[in-house]
N, C-alpha and C positions, 0 to 999 in steps of 0.2 A: 194422521197423527200416529197411528199404529206403525206405519211404514218408517216414520222418523224414529220412533222408539226402538224398533227392531234394528235399524241402521246404527243407532247410537250404541246399543248393546253389542252388536257385532264389532263395531270399532273398538269399544272398550276391551272386548275379549281378544281381538286380533292385534291390538296396537303394540303389544310387547314384542312382536316379531316384525314390525314394520320399521322401515328406515324413517328418518326424520322428514325427508321430502315426501314420502308416501303419506305419512301422518298429516302433513300440511295440506296435501291435496284432498285427502279424505275429510279432514276437518272443514275445509272450504266447502266441500260437497254437503256436509251436514248443516253448515251455516246457511247455505243456499236453500236446502230443504226446509229449514226452520223459517227462513224469511218468506218463502213461498206459502207455507202454512199460515203464517201470521197475516199475510196479505189476503189470503182466501178467507180467513176468519173475519177480517175487517170488512171485506166485500159483503160477506153474508150478513154481518151486523148492520151494515148500511142498508141492505135490501130489506131486512126485517124492520128496521126503523121506518123506511119508506112505506112498507105495507101497513104498518101500524098507523101512520099518518093518513094513509088513504082510507083506512077503516074509521079512524077517529081524528079528524083534523085538529081538534082541541089539544091533542097530545103534543103537537108541534109547539104551540105557544107555551104549554106547560114545560116542555124541555128547555126552551130558552129561559124561562123564568127560573128554572132549577139551576141552570148554569150561572146566571147572574146573581142569584140570591141564595148562595149556599149557606 
């Protein structure tokens, strides 16, 4: 996350001197970094949920009930 924030700050600082095509490429790179970070976060959340279920299987049924009976 820190790397993404640093890259965004650098882009914002340097973008005034970039051509539109360079901005587009850099923007695409930043979007890819964000997407990768979001996927990693999702993977970690799924692993955490799996570990919690392994520790307490009752949480699985509670999770499903919580989804269906909001």
